[in-house]
C-alpha positions, -999 to 999 in steps of 0.1 A, spaced: -244 359 -468 -262 385 -489 -270 417 -470 -303 420 -487 -317 389 -470 -341 402 -443 -365 373 -439 -356 338 -427 -381 310 -428 -374 278 -409 -394 248 -422 -403 216 -403 -420 191 -426 -438 164 -405 -467 181 -388 -464 212 -410 -467 200 -446 -485 169 -436 -506 159 -405 -490 137 -379 -511 116 -354 -496 108 -320 -502 74 -305 -483 70 -273 -446 74 -282 -452 68 -319 -462 94 -345 -476 81 -378 -487 96 -410 -522 107 -418 -519 96 -454 -542 80 -480 -527 45 -475 -533 46 -438 -568 59 -442 -577 32 -467 -564 5 -443 -583 21 -414 -615 21 -433 -609 -16 -442 -604 -25 -406 -635 -5 -395 -656 -24 -421 -643 -58 -409 -644 -51 -372 -670 -64 -348 -692 -37 -333 -671 -14 -311 -640 -35 -315 -620 -14 -341 -582 -14 -339 -572 16 -317 -548 30 -343 -574 27 -371 -598 45 -347 -574 74 -343 -569 77 -381 -607 78 -387 -612 103 -360 -587 127 -375 -602 122 -410 -637 132 -396 -624 161 -375 -638 194 -389 -614 222 -397 -620 255 -380 -614 293 -386 -635 295 -416 -620 266 -434 -644 242 -451 -642 205 -448 -624 180 -425 -588 170 -420 -592 145 -448 -587 173 -473 -551 177 -459 -542 141 -463 -508 132 -476 -499 108 -504 -470 85 -512 -444 113 -508 -457 120 -472 -467 155 -484 -501 172 -485 -505 189 -518 -527 216 -503 -503 223 -474 -473 226 -497 -494 251 -517 -499 272 -486 -462 271 -478 -454 284 -513 -478 313 -507 -459 322 -475 -426 321 -494 -440 343 -521 -454 367 -495 -419 370 -479 -405 385 -512 -372 381 -529 -350 388 -498 -359 355 -482 -336 328 -468 -352 294 -466 -338 269 -440 -348 233 -437 -349 224 -400 -369 192 -404 -355 157 -398 -358 155 -436 -325 174 -438 -306 143 -425 -284 123 -449 -305 92 -446 -335 111 -459 -319 126 -490 -346 111 -512 -374 127 -492 -357 160 -493 -354 158 -531 -391 149 -533 -399 179 -511 -380 203 -533 -395 189 -564 -430 193 -549 -423 229 -539 -409 236 -573 -441 223 -590 -462 248 -570 -438 276 -576 -434 270 -613 -396 274 -610 -367 252 -598 -363 252 -560 -337 242 -535 -334 252 -499 -308 279 -491 -295 260 -461 -303 235 -434 -298 236 -396 -269 216 -381 -271 178 -378 -269 178 -341 -289 151 -323 -324 162 -313 -340 142 -285 -366 168 -274 -386 196 -288 -363 221 -270 -333 206 -288 -350 217 -321 -355 252 -307 -319 253 -296 -306 242 -330 -327 269 -347 -313 295 -322 -277 284 -330 -283 288 -367 -297 324 -361 -267 334 -340 -243 322 -367 -264 337 -395 -263 372 -379 -226 369 -371 -218 363 -408 -244 387 -420 -220 416 -415 -224 451 -401 -233 465 -435 -265 445 -436 -299 461 -429 -306 458 -392 -342 447 -398 -348 410 -396 -380 389 -398 -379 353 -386 -407 329 -393 -405 294 -378 -430 268 -390 -428 240 -365 -449 214 -346 -422 207 -321 -429 170 -323 -466 174 -316 -457 189 -282 -474 218 -265 -450 246 -255 -457 246 -218 -435 234 -189 -405 233 -213 -370 247 -207 -343 256 -232 -308 266 -221 -322 275 -187 -350 296 -201 -386 288 -193 -405 281 -225 -442 280 -216 -458 294 -248 -449 302 -285 -444 338 -274 -418 327 -249 -400 307 -276 -401 338 -298 -386 359 -271 -359 333 -266 -348 335 -302 -350 373 -303 -328 376 -272 -302 352 -287 -297 376 -316 -294 406 -293 -302 443 -298 -280 450 -328 -308 440 -351 -344 451 -353 -358 416 -349 -393 403 -352 -399 366 -346 -430 345 -353 -434 309 -344 -463 292 -361 -468 262 -338 -488 236 -358 -498 215 -329 -534 207 -318 -554 183 -297 -590 173 -294 -612 147 -277 -634 124 -297 -671 117 -289 -659 84 -273 -637 104 -250 -603 96 -265 -577 124 -265 -558 129 -297 -527 150 -303 -517 159 -338 -492 179 -358 -520 196 -376 -502 212 -405 -507 246 -420 -544 248 -413 -561 281 -422 -555 294 -387 -517 288 -390 -514 298 -426 -532 331 -418 -510 338 -388 -478 333 -409 -492 354 -438 -502 382 -415 -468 383 -399 -451 385 -433 -474 413 -443 -466 433 -412 -499 429 -395 -508 420 -359 -484 392 -349 -512 374 -330 -539 377 -357 -549 344 -372 -572 353 -401 -556 360 -435 -557 397 -445 -581 408 -472 -565 412 -506 -534 391 -498 -549 357 -496 -556 334 -525 -588 314 -516 -584 280 -501 -607 265 -527 -586 280 -555 -554 266 -541 -569 232 -538 -586 231 -572 -554 243 -589 -539 209 -582 -571 188 -583 -556 165 -609 -535 149 -582 -555 118 -569 -567 117 -533 -560 80 -531 -526 64 -540 -516 28 -540 -484 23 -520 -472 8 -488 -481 22 -454 -454 46 -442 -449 68 -412 -429 101 -410 -399 95 -387 -381 63 -396 -382 29 -413 -385 14 -378 -417 33 -372 -429 21 -406 -425 -15 -395 -442 -9 -361 -473 6 -377 -476 -21 -403 -473 -48 -376 -499 -32 -354 -525 -27 -381 -520 -59 -400 -521 -80 -368 -557 -68 -366 -564 -79 -402 -549 -114 -394 -569 -117 -362 -539 -116 -338 -545 -81 -323 -548 -81 -286 -569 -50 -286 -595 -65 -310 -593 -102 -303 -598 -129 -330 -620 -121 -360 -647 -144 -373 -640 -155 -408 
């Protein structure tokens, strides 16, 4: 590998370039089709009897963004390609901030052979924002990942091999940026290869120690995971995407500022409104089938659960009056 590469960026997609909503063991897409259906169910539901999945979607749509970012999560909504145009714009800004000596690694489930079409759509979308052709430099291994710590372990294995092949003539300085929601999971009470991972900082230390002391290593994990409680008392976990807080943290890291600072540095940040308006020609609402992130099986589950409410067969809502 080229000795000039001194920045690695690992990209997860679901929960980073889109917003994922956790419902029990299932994670489904916060996308325009789902929101349209949720609004339809809400309009047709009897008072206080809305389908629980639709209620989650509407709660996320109404959730206000923080850290100086105007609007609600609805502005981060994904479309038929399962990507949020605004969040992809922010990722491209991070890549540009990293400079030419940057190695981009796809660590998402989108790297798997069965999701080749999604990967191609992702690369096409990134290329559109960059204004130049784009492909990822590499992907992490196709090892099975059952837990969030499996993902961290696979990233660590890639880093060890990368440094081994990098060669002794390479510059010892190495920056590593990991954009990851870890399957909507908080980094507390976790363990990876016998190491306690109870925070993003602990995960950063784990990766740095794998590489060893031969390199001047700086690691930043932008953990795009959040949770909140609705006015009705429901707790919601989301893969929140590259919100302003997370985008700013990644940008500051790449610009050599305080690793823990969340606000974008003056003079290096292209305004959020400008980013959004640049691609305002892309419609907010698309007509296509409801689709989740993870698999076609999840797709069928979400359709069945929501459409059962429309047909009056939902156990949570009970029969509807015609």
